[in-house]
N, C-alpha and C positions, 0 to 999 in steps of 0.2 A: 260515163262508168258502165261496166258490163253488169247486167243484172242476171241472176240464175232464173230460168222460167219457172213458172207456178210458185214464186215465193210465198205467195198468201196461202196456198195449200200446206206449204211445208210447216208454216208456222203453226198450223193446226196439228202437226203431227207429234206424237210421242216417240222418243226412242224405244225400239225393241231390243229387249237385252235378253232374258232367260230363254227366250224361244230358240235362240242359236247357239247357245252354249256346247261346246264339243267336248265330251269326256277326254280326260287326259291321254295325249298320245294317240288319239283315235281319229280318224278320218270320218267324213260324213257318211251316214248310211246310204243316202240316195244322192247322186250326181245329177242334177237336173238340167245342166248345160252340157249340150251335146259335145263342145269343144273341151270338155274339162279335162279328160286324161291326157289329150294331145298338149294341152297349155302346161299342167304338170310335168310332163316329159321334157318339155322345152326349158321349163324352168331347171329342172334338176341336171339338165346336160350341161348348165351354165351356173354351176355351184348354187343353185336353189336348195333351200331347206324348207321352205313352207309356202303354201299358196292357201289362200282362203277367199271365197267369194259369196258374198251376202246378197240376196236378191229380195228387195222388200223386206230386209230385216232376218230373212231366213236362209242357212247354209243351202247354196246352190252348187258349191264345188268346194272341196276341202283335201288336201294332201295331210300325211301325218306332220306332227310337229308344230301344229298351230298353237301349242301350248308352251313351247320352248322360246325363251326370250333371246333376243339378238339386238344388238346396238342398230338404231335408225341411222345413224351418222347425219348428214345432212337432213333427213326427214326430221330431225329435232327442230329445225328452222320453221318448219311448218306449224309445228306444235306451239312455237313461240308467238307465231302470228295470231293463233287463236288467244294465247295469253293477252297479247296486245289489246286484242277485241275485248276482253273481260276488263282490262285495265281501263279502258275507254268508258265501259259501261259503268266503272266505279268512280269515274270523275277523276282518275289519277293522271291522265294525258289525253291529247288528242293527237291525230295523225299529222296535223300540218302544224304544231307547235314546233319552233326553234328548238333544237337540242340544246342550245346554249343558254335557254330558261332555266335549265337544270344543271348542264355542265358550264357552270359559271365561268371557269377558266377559258372558255372558248368565246366569251362576249367580245373581246377585242381583237380576236383572230381572225384576219380576213379569210372569207370562203369558209371557214369550219363555222363561223356565226350565221351562216346561211342555210346550214344543215338542218333539216328537219326529221321527224321521227319517220314520216313516209319515205324519205330518201334512205334511211337506215336500212328500212324493212324490204325496199325495193332494190337494194344493192346499188343505188345511184348516188350515194353519198361522196362520191370521189375517191374513196379508199382503194388502194391498189388491189389488185386480184390476186392476193396470195393464199391459194388454197394449201392448207396444211395445218401444223398444230397452232391453235390460236394463242395469243398472247393474253395475259390476265386483262381484266377491266380496265384498271388504272393506265398499264402500258399501252394499250389499245387506244387511248385518248391522244396520246403522243405520236401515233403513226400519220406522216404526212400524206396529204393529199396528192394525186396525180392528175386529177380532172376536177373541174368546177362541178359543184352538187347539181345533180339533175340533168348532166348531159351525156352521161356515159354509164352503161352497165358493166360492172366489175365485180363479180362473184367472189366472195371470199369470208373468212370468219371475223374480221374486223368489226363491221358494222353491227352484227349480232352481239358481239362483246360489249360494244358500247351501248346498244340497247340495255343490256343487262345492268350496267352502270347506272343508266337512267332510271331505271325500274327500281333498283336498289335503293339510290336516293329519293326517289318519289315515296317509296314505301316508309322509309325512316323519317321523312318529313311530316308523313300522315299518322305516326305513331304506331306504324305496324311492323310485323316482323320483318325486317329488310332482305331478307332471304329469297331471292327469285324463285328458287325450287320450291319453298314452303308455299309461297304465293301460288304458283302454278297448281300445286297440288291440292291445297285448301280451296282455290277458287274456281279450278276446273276438273282435274282429274278426279279428284274424290267425289264431287257430285255425280260425275259421270261413272264412276264405279270402274275407272281405269286404275290398274296397277302397274306402277314403274318398277322393274326390278332392280335396276341402278340406274345412276345418272352421274357421269363422270364429272369431277371437277378440274378446272384449269390450273395452272402453275401458282394462282393466288388463292386456291382454296375455294374458289367461288364456283357454282355449277355453270358449265359451258352452255351457251345459249346456241350456237351454231351446230354442235353436235353433242353427243353424249348419252341422250336418253336411251335407255334399254328396256324393251318390253315384247311381249309375243304378239304374232300376228292376230291372235284373238283380241288383246287389248288394243292394238294398234287400229283394228276394224271398229271398236266403239267409237274412237275418235272420228273416223271416217263416217260412220253412221250419226254422228252429231252435225257434221258438216252438211251431210244430206239433208238432214232434218231442219236445215235453215237456222242451227244454233239454239234450237228450241229443247228444253227438256220438261217433261211432265206439262207441257202446254205453255212454259212461260220462257222468254228468252233468257239464256244463261250468260250471253254477251250481247255486246252492242251489234244490231243488226246491219246498220250502215256501215260500220267498221268491217263486219264479216265479209260483207258483198264487196267492199273496197280490196279486200285481200285476193280478189280473183279478177282484178281489173290491172292488165298490164301496163307498162311504162311506155314513154315513147322511145327511150333507148332500146326497150326490150319487151315488145307486146306479148312475148311468150312467159314473162314473169312476172307476176303481181306483186303481192306483199307476202312474199316467203313461200308461195305456191306458184307451180308451172302450170302453163294453160297450152292447149294445141291451138298455136298462132303462128303464121308466117312471121319471121323477124329478120331484121337486119343484123342481129348480134351475131359476131362470129367467133366468140370466145369458146375454149375447149369444153366447159361445162354446158353450155347451151347445147352444143354439137354431141353431148353424149346422150341425149335423149332426141330420138327421131319423130317425137309426137309434132314438132315444129315443122317438119317436111310432109305432113299429112295433106293428102289431097280432098279432103271432105268426108273420108271414111270414118274417122274418129268423131264421136258426139262433140259437139263445139261448147256443150255445158260440163264437159270432163274437167275436172281439176286434179292436179297432181302434186303429192310430196315424195320426193326424191332423195336417195342419199348414196354414198359410195357403195360399190359392190352391188349396184342395182337393186337397194332397197326401195320398194315402191308402195305406194298407198294412192289409188286410183278412186275417185268418186265420181259417179255418173248419176245425176240426179234423173234425168229424162228416162233411164233405163232401170232406175231403182236399184243401182248396183253399188255396191262398196267392195273393192279388191283390194287385197294386200298380196305382196309378194316379198319374201325375205330371203337373203343368200348369205353364203360365206363370202367376207371380203379377201380376194386373192391379192395378198401384199406383193406378190413377187410381180404379178401383171401391173399393179398399180406403180410399183418403183421402175419396172421398164418401160412403162408407157404403152404396153400391150393392151389393145381393145378388148373387151370381155366377150364380144360377139351377141351382146343382148340388143334387142329390138323390142321396144315397147309396142310398135305397131304390129309386128309378128306376132307377139305372145297376146296382144288384145284380139287380132284377127283370128288366131286359133281359138281362144276362148269364146269369142262372141260370134264366130262364124263369119265374120265380114271380110 
């Protein structure tokens, strides 16, 4: 399992909040990263709407628009990974338990009865890679497998929708509000002072787990700072520490994807989604402890503990390019190279 460096030091850290608040609609008064202007220009030339960089919890670079909310798209998945770490701390689930322990209708279904929660969060459950509009929770349970669990990386919405159904049933069995969004807000977002402007529901009226959360760059950065601090708030772990570290441990089918978070690792995975980020092609110039939450339209949350950095980039989703299959021209390596001078 990959270990973040200096984890013990992080556990002693408290999150910085008020020190980096930006007045509504304003950019930072001082840009302390030499590549700040170049990185903002690069982002804006590719439909970017906001860039915010925190260095040791304080603004080092900011564009206008960091208070304006935008959908995270699949950046929502990485939020759900943090919610899973909270659920482990609460004793609701474990990563390696069989999904069929909760989805009892799978108990006698070959292969599906071998799926674990870890498989769902790592996109190795065997469900097809059908990127697009997710089905509802119940309908997702009936999606047939195309690979044996644990053998292939297939990125899509179905595994996270199934996780939503598992969390819903776990909460209900424990006598709690069964709404996964309510749990995420009560258990994680509200304690961190993170405001979600909206969260889209699926066709079943349940909150989407693989996409749909809407927040500003400033709010998303709070989540990044929480990750950078090792899951600690006010000196106390807010989520299970071992599970948090497991989020950043790649799988054998795709070392560049942990449990809902992307990693700068070489990978044998050849799918289009993995190819959409060039951090997997880095030759060592990217910090190896960097982790990435990524969404359609090149929404990005980079966390680089060794550099004390949390970096948010948000953009308009160009649906014409998505529908036509046209590449956005975005390069994580080029953006980070401009910003960090590497």
